[in-house]
N, C-alpha and C positions, 0 to 999 in steps of 0.2 A: 504493500500500500504506500509506504513512504517513497519507494522508488518511483511509483506512478505519479505521485504528487510532484516530485522533483522534476520528472520528465515534462509534466504539464506546464510547470512554471518556466522551464527552459524554452519550450515551444512558444510560449507566449512572449518571452523576451526576444527570441529570434524574429518573431513575426512583426514586432513593432520597432525593431532597431534598438540602438543603445545610446543612452546618455551616460555620463560618467558613473552614475549610481547604478544603472541597469547593467552596464559593462561589468562592474565589480560584483554585482549580484550573480550574473550569469557565470562569471569566472569562479566565484566561491562555490556555487552549486556543482559546477563541473569538476572542480578540484576535489570536492567531497566524494563525487562518484568515482573519480580516478583512484583514490586511495581505498575505496571500498571494492573496486573491481577485482574479481577472482578468476575470471575466465577470459579467453581470447576474445569472444564476441563482446563481452562487456568492455574490455579495453579498446576495441575497435570503435565501439559506439561512442565512448567518451572522447577518443581521439578525433572522431568526426565532429563532435560538438565543438571542440577547441578550434578545429579548422574553420568551421562556420563563423565562429567569433572572430577569427583572424581576418576573414574576408570582409568583415564589417569594420574592424579596428585595424586598419592597415599599417599603422605606425606603432603598434604594440607588439613586443617580442614574446611576451609571456604566453599567449595562447599557443604559439608555435613551439615554445619550449615544452609545454605540457603535452602537446600532441606528440612530439618527439619522444618524450619520456614514456608515454603510453606504449609506443611501438618498441622501445627498448625492453620494457617489461614483457611484452608479448613474446619477444625473442627467447626469453627464458621459460616461457610456458609451452612453446612449440617444440615438438620432438624431431621434426624433419629439418635437417641442416640447410637444405636448399631454401625452404620456406623461412628459416631463421634469417638468412641473408636478405631475403626479399623484405622482410619486416624491418630489418636494420637499414636497408636502402631507403625505405619510407621514413624512418626516423631521421636519417641523414638529410633527406630532402627538406623536412620541416626545420631541422637545425640550421641548415644553410640559409633558409629564408629568414630565420630569426637573426642570424649573424649579419645578414645584409641590413637589417633594421638597426641593430646596435652591436657594432663590431668590438666594443670595449666593455662588454658585460661579462664579469667573472663567472656567473652561473652558466653561461652558454659554453664557455671553455671547459668548465667542470663537466657539463653534460657531454661534451665531445670526448673528454677523458674517460667518461663512463661508457660511451658507445664503443670505443676501441677494444677494451677488454671483452665486451660482448661479442665482438668479431673473433677475438682470440679464443674465446670459450668454445667456438664451433670446431676448431681444429688447432689445439694448443701447440702441437709439435711443429706444424708448418707455419702457423700465423704469429707465433710469439715474437720472433725476430722482426717480422714485417711491421707489426703495429705497436710494439712496446715503445719505440722511440717517439712515435707520433703521440702516444698516450702521455708520456712524460712531458713532451713539449706543450701539450694542451694544458696539463695541470700546472706546469710552471707559469704559463700565461695567466691562468686563473688566479694563482697566488700573487702574481705581479699586480693584477688589477684589484685584488682584495685579499691581503694576507690573513684576514680573519675568517675566510670562508671555511667552515668546519667540514663541509662535504668533500673538499679536496683532500684534507688530512685523512678522513675516513676511507676514501677510496684508495689512497696510497697504502694505508695500513692493511686493508683487505687484500690488495694485490700482493703485498709483501708477505703476509701470512700464508697465502696459498702458493707462493713461489718456492721452489726447492731450495734448501739451505745452501746447496752448492753454488747457487746463483745469487746468494745474498738475501734469501728469504727465510721464512720460518717464524715461529712464535716469538722467539727472543728478539728478533729484529723488528717485528711488527709491534711489540708491546709499547715502546715509547711513542710510536706514531698514533696508536689508539689512545694513549694518554693525552697527547696534544689535541686530538680530535674531540675527545670527551670534554676537555677543558674549554675548547672553543665553542662546543655546543651549549655549554652551561651559560655562556654570556651572549650567545648569538641572538640578535634581534632582526627579523626580516624587515626589509624596507617598507613594505606595505602588507596589508592583510592577505593579499593574494600572491606575494612573492614566495619563492621557494623556501620551504621551512621543514623539509623532510630529512630523515636520517638519524636523528638522535636516538630513538628507541633501539634501532637495529645496531647502531654503533655501541651503545651501552651493553647490549646483549653479547655482541662479539668480543668486546673488551673483557667482559667477565669470563667468557669461555677461554680466551687466551691466557688470562691470569691463572685460571684453574688448570689449564694444560701444562703450564710451566711449573706448577707445584707438584706434579706427578713424578 
């Protein structure tokens, strides 16, 4: 019932166009749906909502950011590797459009840094060397633009944790990165109510898991 009401409100907003207030309302409702989505169709539906918003709000990068984020999430739900790449191609398309609107936004470079390991995850042995440098370059740029972006530290911590120790990874190497990420999340304040504000809960959970792993 709640989902039907949210959908009805969104349809109404799309039908009449956006003022600043209705734009933020449409975005808030879509963001809520995004982080409640559990299936590929649900993520596709919400990505389409963000795309429709972006076509009305042509100077806003946030709708495209969230549409890209939705397709990255889909890539982890899909089991077919060829389809994974197709979904990530769609994510990259939205991200490129967002970059064209604001090429100096830290969150966009962070999301690009998140997209690269999603590509690596499809075929780690062959893609690791291809995309790792690009990922680090994107995350470096994200930190240059905003040294307090906690999602950058979280992503680096996660990648380090899952990297073989022979290549500089493992729990011990990841621990201080998780610590920095956790500290950054504690004081982080999004620019607006609809700005990116995800990652704290999963970061805290993974940080705890790494701490426990090192005690064994």
